[in-house]
C-alpha positions, 0 to 999 in steps of 0.5 A: 731824768730817766725819760730824757736819757730815753728820749735821746737814745730812741733819737739817736737810733733814728739817726742811725738808721735814717743814715743806713738808708741814705747812704748803703746799697738796696736791701735785700728784700722780697724780691723773687730769687732767681732759679732753674739756672743753665748754661750753655753755647759755651765755647772757648772764651764764652758761655750763656747763662740762663735762669727763670724768675717773675717780676724783676725787671734786671738782673746782676750776674757776678762770676769768677774761676772757680771758688772765687769769693762773691763781691770779688767777681766780675759782674754783668747786667741783663735785663732779659733772663739770660746773659753772656759772659765773654773774655773767658779763659779756655779749658777753665771752670767758672762759678757764677752767681745771679740776683734779681733787680725788683728796683733800685731799692729791692733785690734779692740775695745773690743765688749760687754758685752754678758752674760751667767749664769753657772749652780747651783748646783739643788735640786733633785726631784721625790725621789721614793722607790719601790722594798721594802723588809724586808732588801732592798729597790731601792731609785730612783729619777730624775737626774739634767743635769751637776751634775754627783754624788747624796748622798743619806741619810736615817735612822728611820723615824724621824732622824735629816738630817746630822746623817743618813747613807749616800751613794754616787750613780751616780744614783738611788740605792738599799739600804740594811741592813735595818730592818724589819717591819721599817719605814725610812725617804730617802732624796737625794742631788746633789753633785757638786764638793765641794757643795752640792744642798739642800735636797730633799723633805722626802720620807717615806717607811716602809720594810716588815716583815721578816715573812708575815702574812697570808690574809683573814681568814674566817670560818663557821660551819662544824657540831656539835663542829667543825668549818672550818677555811680557809686563803689566804697565803702569800708566807708561807707554815706553820701557828699557829692557837690560839683560845678561847671563845670570847673576850680571851686574845691573848697567853691564848688560844688553839694553833693548827699548820698546814701546810694546808691553811685550817683546821678543828677545832673539841672538841669545845662547841656547842652554844658557840661563839669563836675567831680564829686568824692565823699566818705564822710560818717562821722557822728561821724568826720566826712568823708573827703578827697575823690576826683575830679575826673571831669570829663564833658560833659553832652549 
C-alpha cells in the first residue's frame, strides 16, 4: 500500500511539472544578463538606451515613469544592443529594465532599474533687440537644445501677455509694421509641440522717429544785429529754425527754412537775448522734434 501511494505522488508531480512547461512563459536560465547601461540622444519625447551582452539574439526593454512596478510598464523589443524609446512626456524621469532573450525558453532576469530624464520645454534666455528703425526691429535670443520653434510676442509697452502680436520663428526674427517713436515690450517662449515654456523676461525698446532731429546746435554773434547758427545733421537735408526773444513759446516765433546746416540770421535787435530752436524737415515724413534752445545775446 505504501508503494502505491508513493507512485501516485510522483505521478502527480510529473504531471504538474509538465503543465508548467506547456503553459508557462520562458524560464529564467543561463542567458547572460545585460550590463553597462547608457542612455543618450535624449530629447523632450524620446531617448536611446544601450547595453552590452554577448550571445543573445534579442532583448526586451520595459520602461515607465520613475518608480513604476516591473511588469506594469511599456515594452519594446530589439535585436540590437540598443533601443529607441519614443512617445515620452517632456521633463519626466523614467526607469527602464532590460532582459536578454537567448531563445524562446531561455531569458535572463530583468536588470535595472536604470534612469534618464527627458528634456523640459526650456525658458528662452538672453533676448536682445537691435537694428531698431522707425518701423522695424530685430529680436535675437539663445536657442535651446531640442527646441525647434519659438514664439515672439510684442506690443506697446505695458500690454498684457497673450494680447500682443505673435510671430512664430525658428530663431531670431525681424518684426515690422511698428509705429515710429513708440515704446514696445517683447517676450519670447519655446514651443515644444503642444507645450510652451515660460515667457522670457520682458525686453523694452523704442522705435526711432521717422524724421530724426539734428544734433548739437550752437551759435555765436557775427556782427551788429546778427547771429550765426550751426548744427550737426542726422541724415536729413532740410531744416526749419524758429527763434524769438528769450523765453518765447514755440509756435509764436519767427521761422526760417534752409537746406544748409548753418545759417546767419540778421535783423535782430542789438543788446537783446534770443532763444533759437532747429528741427529737420523730412518732407512726406513731416518734421522732427525741435532741439534747443541755444540762448545767445546779440551785439
